[in-house]
N, C-alpha and C positions, 0 to 999 in steps of 0.2 A: 857485848862481844861475841864474835862470830865461832860458834864449835866446830872442832874442823875434830870427827873421824876419822877421816881418811891418813891421822898419824898413825894410827893404830891397824894400818895395810903398808905402811912406808916400805918392811923388807918381810922377807920369810921367816925372820928371825923373830919380828915382832907379830905377827899373824901368827906364828903355832905360839906364843905368849899367851895371848890373849883371848885362843880359840877356844869357844865356850863349852862343845862336844867335840868329844873323841873315840873314836874308835880305837875299841881294845879286841887282842887275839882273845881275853879273856872270858868278851861277850858271848862269842858266838857257841854256838851245837850245831853238828856237821851229822844230814839224815844218812843213813846208810839203809839201802836194799839187800836183803839176803833172800837168797833162792837156792830152792836142790840142787841137787846134783853136784861135781864135782870138776875143779879146775876153770872153774866160768871167775871170772871178768869180764863184761859185756856189756860195750857201752849200751846204753838207754838212747836209742833214737831222737826219742821227744829233750831228753836231755841233755845236750854235749856235755862232755869230760864228767859224768856222772854215770855210776854202772852199779850194773849184780852184779854180787859177789855170791860166789859157794862157801861152805864154812870154812874148809879149807882152804881158801885164798885172802881170806882174813889179815891173814899177817902184815904182808906188808903197807897196809893202807895204813891198820893201827898205829905200827913204827910210822909211816910219813908225819898219819895225823900229829902225836905225840912230838917228834920233830917239831913239827910249826909251831908249837905251841898251842893247840886245841887238845881241850881236855874232855869236852864232851862230845856223847853220839846219841842221836835217836836212833833207835830204829824197826827197820818194817819187816817184815818176813811175810814172804811170798810161796804158800803152798803149791805140792802140785794140783793141778784139776780135781783129781782124782782122791784126794784126802779133803776135799770141801764138802762139808756138808749143812742142813738146815739150822742148825744150832754152833755152829763153828768147835766142832769137837777139836780141830787142832790147832787152835790157838792155847787149847790150857793143857795138851799135851805134857806131859816133861821130857819129851824128847823131838821135842817141835821144834820147829827151823828158829824161830826165834830164840827157845830155851837150851839149844844144841849155841846159837853164835853168841849169846848173853855169856853162856861158860868158857866158849873160846878165847872172845875177846879180854876176858877174864887172869885165863892162862897166859895171855901175851903180852897183859899188864894191868896190873892187878886195881894200880891207878886212876885206868880211863874209868869215867865217871858213864856209867849205862844206863840208861833210859830210855825205857819201853813206849812205843806206840801202844796204848790200850783201846783196841777195839776188832769189831769180827768183822769189818767188809770182807778183809783178803781171807777168812776162812768161810764166809756162806759162802753157798751154793748158786742164793743170787745177788749176791754182791749187796745187801743192804747189812746196816748197822745193829741189827737186831732182831729177834726173835717175832718171826711175821705169823699175824691171825689167820684164820680162815679167809678172809676176803685181802690178805696182802697188806694191810696195816702190820705197821711194827708196833709192837705190845712193849709199853715202855715198859712195866717192873717185871715181866718175864726176862727179859732184857738184862736188868740189873744183877742178876744171879749168876747171868755168865760171863759180863765182864766182872767181875768180884774173882771168880776163878780163875779167869786169863791174867787177875793183877795178879794175884796169889801165888800161881803158876811162874812169873816171872822173876818175881824177888823171889821166891825159891830156887830160882835157877839164877841168881847171883844178880839181880839188876840193884841197881842205887837207888833208884828213882823213876816210879809210873806217870804214862800220862793217858788221860783216858779222854778219846776224841769221837766219843760217838753221839754227842750233846742229849742224851738221857735224861729227862731230871730224873734226880733224887741220885746220881749215882756216884759221886762223889762221898756221899753219907756210904752206900753199897759196898764202895771199897775200902774206906775208911776201917767201917768194921769189922771189914774181911780180912784186913790185914793188922788191924790189934789183936784178932782174937787167935792171932799163927803167931804172935811175939813180934811184928814187924811194927812196935809205935813210931820206932824210928824211920821208917821209912816214907819220904816228903810224895806228894801228889802235887804235879803240878797239869793244871788244868785248863783243856781246850776251852775256854769258859764264854768268849765270846767267837765262836764259829760261826761263818756264813755261810751258804748254803751259793759258793761261789762258780763262776763259771772258770774264773786261773785255776781251777785245781784239772784242770785236763789232762797236760802231762804228764800227773801223778798217776791220773787213773793208768795210765798206760805203763807207767812205771810198776806199780803194786796190781797189777793184773784184775782191779776192784772196782770197776766201772759196774753198776747195779743193772743187772738184768734186763726191768722192766722198772718204767717209770722215773724219781727220780727221791734226793734228798729233804725237800724241801717241809715234810710234817716233821722232819727233827731238826733239822741246821736253820739256820736263822736266816728272815728277811734280809736282805744286803737294801734296803731300803730304812731298816731300824735302828735306831742310835739308844733309844733310851731304853729298848731292852735288854742291849749289853750289859747294862749296866747294872739292871733286872736277878740278869745272868750271872753277873760276878758277886753281887751279893751273895745269893743262892749258896754260890759255892765256895764262898770263906764260911756262913754258917753250917756251911757242911763238914768242912774241914781242909779244903784244898790250902796250898801251901806257895803256891805260885800261880797266877792268874795269865790267860796266854790270849791274844788274838792273832786270825787267822781269817783271811789272809794280812799282809802288811799295808803293802803302798796305796790300795784303794782304801785304806780304814786306818788312815792315819789320825784321823778325827777319834776315832773306838780309841784308838792307842791314850790319845790325851785326855780325853772326860776318864778313861779307866785310872789313868797315873793319878789326876787330880782326886781321884775318889775313893780311892783306894789304900793303904799303904804295902802292902804286899807286893814280893819281887814280880815284876812284868814283863813276859816274854812274848814274842812277838813271829811269826813262821814266816818266813817271805819265800812265800809259796810257788811251786813250780813253773806255772803260768808266768810267773813274774821274772823270772829267773829264764825261763826261755824264750821269751818277748825281748828281755835287753841282751841274752846273747846272739840273736840272730843279728837286734841293729848292730852290737859292733861289729859281727861278722861280717855285713855287709856295708859298714861303713858310713852308716847313717851315724851313729854315736862313735864318742872316743872311749875308751875301756876307763876311762877316767867314771864317767855315766856309773860303771855299778857303784864304786867307791858310794859315790853322792848321794844313789840312792838309798844304799844300807843303812848311808850318815843319816838319812833325812827319819829313817823308822826309830833310829837312836834317840831325835834329838824330838820325837815326837814324844817321846817319854820312856819307851821299851831298853829294860835294863839287860834282858836277854834277846840274840835274835837267832832264829834257826833257819839259817840257809846254807843251799849247794852254793856260794860262792865262798864260804866259809876260809879253802883254802887257799881261793888266790887271793884272797883278800889279807889272809893272815903274812901272805908273803911277799904284798905291798908294805903291809904295817912293819915287817919286819925290817926293810929295804932300806925304810924312810930315813 
């Protein structure tokens, strides 16, 4: 007997009925870039429709996200250049840019789930993700103390979850111990467990003013050629206390998402990064692709195994899902 898979493609209702993978608004985390100053809502040139916000301008954005059903944001802070130093002091200042933004968001909407990126690159004068040795090498173990300070300061300000993105060895353990010591045992850690030294971060570095002033990040971020290493990194983070794993970037690393999901039972996030976003936005704007490519590309991330998707497309996808 001839099998006919096309029977289940006959019309839209049937296709919807048997669809294996569905995007939900609840899947999305929306990135927000917070800058010093007042009355600032400024489009980021390399990320169309994405903005820098000063703390006082967050209310409309948070309310829009909530109306769209988006319940999660991840925050990135951009201090003034003169606040940056060699050990990222502004990153753990109780009145720092992120700490004030957390308090403001919680004032606007207590139920908004606030996740914070825990790293040092936005706050260091040299733009690297840790403390430098005399020879300019990032000292892994010295950095852990500062990452823990940043994480604790975020949670004291009201963050619901912290997401270390630095890729230092042992940072999950250091942060977990520091949080527990402060009686924050209930705060989850979403680890950037497999973060690659990718060229797809270019627009983000403009948005966050975080490009390194010399060299690159290849001594601590992962080699894009490696797959087994992602499994090792994820396993180590689980042993150290990670609650959620993450693969970054997403679209060029769908195989890593799938392998990670197949190997571990923890919830898995994937970061649909700035370069992926910018390419698709440009292709749509120039008529090379239709807007359907956006939905299809993000769908591929979920199909590969991601439970959680950090994406700059969250708002427009939420609108599409709402209108389906």
